[in-house]
C-alpha positions in Angstrom: -79.5 223.4 -4.5 -76.1 224.9 -4.1 -74.0 227.2 -6.2 -70.7 229.1 -5.7 -72.7 232.0 -4.4 -73.7 230.1 -1.3 -71.7 229.5 1.9 -72.4 226.2 3.7 -72.5 226.8 7.5 -73.9 225.1 10.6 -76.1 227.1 12.9 -77.0 225.9 16.4 -79.4 227.3 19.0 -79.6 226.5 22.7 -80.7 227.9 26.0 -84.3 228.0 24.8 -83.7 229.9 21.5 -84.5 226.7 19.6 -88.2 227.3 20.4 -88.1 230.3 18.0 -86.8 228.0 15.3 -89.3 225.2 15.2 -87.7 223.4 18.2 -84.8 222.5 16.0 -81.4 223.0 17.6 -79.1 222.5 14.6 -79.4 223.7 11.0 -77.1 223.2 8.0 -77.7 226.3 5.9 -76.5 227.6 2.6 -76.2 231.3 3.2 -76.0 233.6 0.2 -72.3 234.7 -0.1 -73.4 238.3 -0.5 -75.8 240.5 1.4 -78.5 242.7 -0.1 -76.0 245.4 -1.0 -73.5 243.0 -2.6 -71.1 243.0 0.3 -69.7 239.7 1.7 -72.1 238.0 4.0 -71.4 238.8 7.6 -73.1 237.8 10.9 -75.4 240.8 10.7 -76.7 239.5 7.4 -76.9 236.0 8.8 -79.1 237.2 11.6 -81.5 239.0 9.2 -81.5 235.8 7.0 -82.4 233.7 10.1 -85.2 236.0 11.0 -86.6 236.2 7.5 -86.1 232.6 6.3 -85.6 230.3 9.2 -87.4 231.6 12.3 -90.8 230.0 12.8 -91.9 232.1 15.8 -93.2 235.6 15.0 -91.6 237.1 18.2 -88.4 238.3 16.5 -87.8 240.6 19.4 -86.8 237.6 21.5 -83.8 237.2 19.2 -83.0 240.6 17.8 -83.0 244.1 19.2 -82.1 247.2 17.2 -81.0 245.1 14.2 -78.5 242.9 16.1 -78.6 239.9 18.4 -80.3 241.1 21.6 -78.3 241.3 24.9 -78.3 238.1 26.8 -77.6 236.0 23.7 -74.1 234.6 23.5 -72.8 234.2 20.0 -70.0 231.8 19.3 -68.2 231.6 16.0 -66.3 228.3 15.7 -66.4 228.1 19.5 -65.0 231.6 20.1 -66.9 234.5 21.5 -68.0 236.7 18.6 -66.5 239.7 20.4 -63.1 238.3 19.5 -64.2 238.0 15.8 -65.6 241.5 15.2 -69.2 240.7 16.3 -71.8 241.1 13.6 -69.1 242.5 11.1 -67.5 239.0 11.0 -67.6 237.7 7.4 -69.1 234.3 7.4 -66.7 231.6 6.0 -67.4 228.2 4.5 -68.1 225.5 7.1 -68.3 228.0 10.0 -70.2 226.8 13.1 -72.2 229.6 14.6 -74.0 229.1 17.9 -76.6 231.3 19.6 -77.0 230.6 23.3 -79.6 232.4 25.4 -78.4 233.2 28.9 -81.8 234.6 29.8 -84.1 232.4 31.8 -87.7 232.8 32.9 -90.3 234.8 31.2 
């Protein structure tokens, strides 16, 4: 069910992160266009949404730390490092492809 208040995006997980999301590497999501405060949806809101609605594993600390993506996870927005896009302040756009890649290995 879609409406104009949703933003269709593609999310991808790799480097082991997919185990937190039901072993599914790729998701097509309809992200609400506005966050809890009514501001345009940004990556910070997307990360909260993923933790609350998509993540299957209870160990959220493997994905987030201090309310943002934890160090050691590379975030690519349309194949560009999110640091070039404003990190978690980047406003999610229709048909964005956002990839989360863990660079941490071992346990």
